[in-house]
N, C-alpha and C positions, 0 to 999 in steps of 0.2 A: 457453500456459503456465498451469498450475493456480495458484490463489491460495493463498498461504501463510497458515497460521493462527498468530497471535501466541501464544506460550507464556505466557499470563497465567493465574495461579493465583488463584482466589477466596480471600479472607481466611478463615482458619480451616479450609481444606481440606487434606487429606493428599495429597501428590504421589506418584503411582504411577510416572510417568516424566516426561520433559520436556514432555509434551503432555497427558496424562490425569491427572486428580485426582479425589478423592472427598471429599465433605463429609458427616460423620456426626454424628447426635445419637441420643438414646435412642429415637426413634420412626421415623426415616426416614434412608435413605442416598441421596445424589444424586451422580451421576457427571458430570464435566465434561470436554469437550475444549476446551482453551483456557478461555474464559469461558462457553462455551455448554453448558447442561445437556442431556444426551442420554438418560440413564436415571435411574430412581429406583425404590426398593422399600422395603418396611417393614424395620425393623432385624432382625426375627427371621424373615424369609422366606428360608430356605436355598435353596429351589428357584430363585427369581429371582436370588439371588446367584450360584449356579452357572451359570445361563444367561448372565448378563451377563459373567461372567469368561470363559466359553467364546467369546462373541461378540467381545469385545475382543481375545482372542488370535487367533481365526480371521481377523478382518479386518486384522490386522497392527498394530493400535493399541498393543498391549502385547506384551511377551514373557513367557513363563511365569515366568521368574525374578523379574520385577518384581512379579507377583501374589503369588508365594510369600513374598517378603521383606516386602511391604507389609502383608499380612493374616496372616502367620504360618501359612500353610497347608502341608499336606504335599504333596509332589510327586505322590503317587498320587491325591489328591483332584482336582488340576488336570488330570491326564491323563485321569481318568475323565469329568470334565465336558466336556472337548474332544471325546473319543471319542463321548460320548452325543450332542452337538450335531451332529457330522459324520454320524452314522448315522441319527439320528431327528429332527433338527431341533428346533424349539421345543417341539413336542408331546411329545417324549421326556421332558422335565422335569416334565410334569404328568400322566403316565399313572399310574393307580392300580396298585399292585402286585397281581399275580395271587396270590390266596390259595386255600386248599383250600375247595372247595365243600361237601364232605361233613362238615366239622367235624373233620377229622383222620383219619389212617389207622391210628393206634395206639389211641388212646382212642375207641373206637366208642361209639355211643349206648347199646349194651346194658350196658357196664360203667361208663359215666359216673355212673349212679345209685349204683352200689356205691362208687365212689371218693368221690362227694359225701357218702355216708353216713359214711365214715371221717373226712373233714374236719369234718363236723358234730359228731362225737364228740370233737373236740379233738386228733386226731392231727396231727403236724406234716407238712410236705410230704415230707420225707425218709422218715419212717416210712411214709407212704401209698405213696410210690413204691416202697419196698422190698417192701411187702406185695403189690402188684399187679405187681411185676417190670417196671416201666417206668422210663425214664430220668427223672432229676430235672428236667432241662430241659424234657422233654415235658410234665410235669405243670405246670411254671411257665408254659409257653406257653398251656396250656388255661385256667389261671386268668387270664392276661393278656387273652385274647380272650373272656372271660366265658362260656366253656363250663362252667367250674367256678367256685365262689366259696368263699372262706374266711369262716367266721363271725367276727364281730367280738367280741373278748373285752375285758374291762376289764383292761388291762395296767397293772401298777404302774410308776410313773414311776421311771426309772433315775437314780441319783444319780452324777454324774461327779466326777472327782477335783478339777476346778476349783471346783465348788460346795462340795465338802467342805472344801477348803483355805480358802475364804472363810468358811465357818461356823466352822471351827476358829480362824481368826485373830480373828474377832469375839468368840469365847468368851474369848480372852486378856484382854480388858478386864474380865472378871468374875473367875471362880475360877482361870482359867489356860488355857493353850493346849489346845483340843479338849475342855475340860471342859463338855460340853453337857448332861450329866445332873445338873443342879444339885440337884434335890430329893433324889435318891438319895444324893448325896455329903453333903448336910447331915444326912440321917438317919443315915448311917454315922458321921459325926463326932460325933454325939450318942450313939452306942452303940446305935442302933435298927436293926432289920432284920438280915438274914443276909448282907449283902454285896450286890454288884452283881448284877442280873439279866441273864443272857445274852440279848441280843436282836440277831439278825442282820438287816441291811438289804440290799435289792437294790442293789448298787453296781457301777459300771463301773470298769475299769482300776485295781484295787487292787494296789499293789506287793507282791510276794512272796506273792500269793494261791495259788500252786501248792502251798504247804505244807499247805493244807487237804486235798489229796489223800492225804497221809500220815497224817492224823488217825486213820482206822480202824486203821492198823497200830500207831500209838502206843498206842491203847487196847487192842488185841489183845495187846500185849506187857506189859500190866499197869501202865501209867503211873499210872492213877488207881485201881488196885485196892486197896481197904481203906485208902485214904490217911487218911481222917478219923480212924480208930481209931489208926493208927500215928503220925501226925504231929500230931494234935490240930487244933483250930480256931485260926485267926488272926483277930484282930479287925480291922475296918475295911472299906473299900470293896471291896478285892480279896480274893477267897477263895483257899484253898490250891489248889483245882482250876485256877483261872485262872493262878496263879503257875507251877504245874508245866507247864501247857500252853504258857505263854510260854517257859519254859526249853527245852521240847521243840522249839518252833518256832525258837528261837535256834540250837539245835544243827543243825537242818536247814538253816538259812540260813548256817551257818558263822560265827556271831557268838560269839566265844569269851569275851568279858567283858561285864559289865553296862555299863561305860563306853562300849563301842563300839556299844551298841544304839541310842543316839540318832543316831549318824551314818549308820546303815544305812537308816532309814526314819523318816518323820514319826510322832510318837507317836499321832496320830489314825488314820493309815493302818494302823499295826500293830495298833491296838486293834480295827479292823474284823474282823481275823482271829479275834479272841477273842469277838466279839459285844459289845464294850464301846465306850465313847466314845474311850478312849485307854488306853495302857499306863502303868504307874507310872514315875515318874522314877527315876534311878539310886539316889538315897538311899532312897527308899521301897521299892524292890525289894530293896535290901540288908537293910533292916530286916525285911521279910517273910521273906527267906531265913534270917536269924538266928533268927527265931521258929520256923521249920520245923525247923531243925537243932539246936535246943537240947535239952539233957539226953539226948544220944546218940539222939535220935529218928531222925536220918538213918541211923545204923548199923542200927537195928532195921528201918527201911524197906528198906534195901539187902538185909538178910538175908531179909526177906519176899519181895522180888522174886526173889532167887536161888532160894528154895524154889518160888516160883510158876513160874519158868521150867523148873526141873527136873521138877516134877510135870506140866507141860504137854508136855514133850518127854522122856519116859522113855527113848525109843530112842536119844537123842543123848548120854546120859551114861554109856554103857558104856565109852567111851574118852575120857579127859580130857587136855587138853594144857596144860602149865604152862610159862610163860616169864616171865622177868624183864626189865624195861625201866627204865632210869634216867631219871627225870624231872628235868631240870636246873633248879636253883633260881637265879633271876636277881635275887632280892631282897638286902636287906642287914640285915634285922631279926633273922634267925636264923643261928646258927652251924652250918650243915649240913656234915657230913663229905663228903669227896671220894670219888667213885666213878669207875671207869673207864667212859667212854662210848665204845662201839665205833664208832658212826657218826662221832664226832668224833676218835677215836684220841687222846683226852686224858683226864686225870683232872680232873673238874669237880665242883663242889658240886651235890648232888642227892639225891633220894629214890628208892629202888628200889621199884617196883611189881611184884608177882608176880600175873599174870593167870591165871585158870583158865577155859579155853575148851572148847567142844565141838569136834567134828571139822571143822566148817566155819568156825571162828573166832568163833562167837558167845560173848561172855563171860558167865560165871555170876557170878563175883565177883572182887574184887581184894584183895590183902593189901599194905598199905603198910608199908614198913620205912625209918625214918629212919636207923637204924644197921643196916646189912645184915649178918646173921649168915651168909649164904650160902643157896643153894637147898636143901641137904639139911636144915639146921636149920629153915628155914621150912616145909618139907614135914612134918617130924616134929611141930612144935609148933603150927602154925597151919592148914595146908591139909588134911592127912589127917584130923585129928580132926573138922574141920567137914564133910568129905565123908562120913565114916562116919555122922555124925548126920543129914545132910540128904538124901543120895541115896536116892530111893525104889526100890522093887522090887529090893533087894539079896537075894542068895541066903541062905537060912536056914542055920543051923549043920548041920542034918541033910543038906541038899543039898550043902554043902561037904564033909561027912564022906563022903558017898556017892560023890563024884566028886573024885578026887585032883588033877585039873588044872583044876578050876573055880575062878574067882577072883571077888571081889566087883566089881571094876572094874579098869581099866588106866590107869596114869599114863604119859604120854609127856612127856619133857623132853630138854633138850640135854645135852651131855657135862659140864656143870658139876655135874650130879647123879650122875655115874658113881661108884658105890661098891658093890662086891660085898657089903660088910657091911650097907649100907642095903637092898639088894635082899633079902638074907636076912631082915632084920628085918621088912620089909613083908610078906613071904610067910608067915613063921612066926607073926607076931602077928596079922595082919589078913587074910591071903590076898589081898593086893593085888599085881598084876603090874606090872612096870616095863619100859618100853621106852626105850632111849637109845642113844647112840653109844658105841662102845668107845673109851676114852681112849687105850689103848695097843694098836692093832691090829697083827697079825702080817702075814705076806706075803699078797698078794691071792689069793683063791680062784681055781682054774682056771676058765676060761670054759666048759669042757665040763660043769661041774657045774650050770650054770644051764639051766633049761627055761622055755619060754614059757607064761604063764598069763593067764587073764582075771581082772581085778580090778575089783570094783565100788567106785567112789569114793563118798565120803559124800554127794555131791549126786545120786547115781544113775547117773552116767556110767560106762560099762564100757570099760576100756582094757586093752590087752594089753602085758605087760611080762615081762622075763626075770628069774626069781627063783630063789633057792637057799636051802634051809633046812638047817641043820646044828647039832646040839647041841654044846655045849662046856662045860667046867668053868671057872667064873669064880672067881677069888680064889686067894690063896696058901695058904689053910687056916688062917691065924691068926684072921681074923674071919669066916670062912665055914664 
């Protein structure tokens, strides 16, 4: 009869099952059967660990489930270790892996020198791999096995969000949260200097950093074009350029009011997008906006932007779309008249904005009407005179006289502007064509009158649609 082993577990050991245990520290692991040590290996020796696990399972001392639960291993790791022990024995755990003897089958010695030359010039791994049409992983393996090497460059230390938050919090004990540029702020408070200097830092994980990708498009649309002349200078630490860029970034981030700006991002983090230590607080920003919009400067700037867009897109202003929208007033300081709001199907207090857009919906300018006289009156008194003055490349009087059907430009609006007398006035006085819906249509035209045509849309897309063109006499004769 075989002698039984008492299931005694050493103090501090981890029990694998009722008989086997392991005692672990930072340098060595020792395995016990009862109280007798049978194996040991260094704590970081993965090969010996796999061998011992396989032997314990193979001799029946442990089941695979005990090993998996005790050490948190995957089932595939245990199966591979047992399979390796069964087929190759102990030696299978210590065999060196077979590597390529020729240094690789893709990056041959004749092109390694060329690849190394690209890396020495500062090209990245991906750029080099794309140039020589090899896989990125192949190039990385060649660098790993020292067949290629990357030159060491002095890389700037990246500033993380945690370190920036700690620095911003420390600055709160002095001039305020994230006010790290103390000298510049003191000079600005004394009326010295020309405002804060833009200085960008190499930072990691900056919230809302994606808005910087849209910065070239903001500048291309004339956000800072001739601003200093039109809006004048504002004194202090923050310049008008920085304030306007901040407003542009707020619009891109869907931040509608100054008060909501503080809840969207930390002031220091948003300041990094502008190259500053922090953005202005709500009260300071409102003061800057009051300074920029004083003495009708904002209206002059808006008119300048409208002219800038028209001159940059002369092909988009041949046809203009006018539409009115009611902006509901939710305050209590002003006595605003009521307007019908179609989306609410109610009469609510608000202001009517008439937008003048191009064919794909880009706005040129807006006319605000607190007391709405209607679309026709707004067109006659506000929109048409401004368009006649601002639109470039209009036909000359000689060209209009030579071609009886040539117009200066075309206005498109909804049926609120339907008026034969207004159409006649626009054509006879200004040679402006109008397109709108018929407010009182007759019977539908026969389907047989329509033919299929190819139509080029404003964005360049060509679509096929069935169209019919027919002349008609509009008006009763009284005003036409």
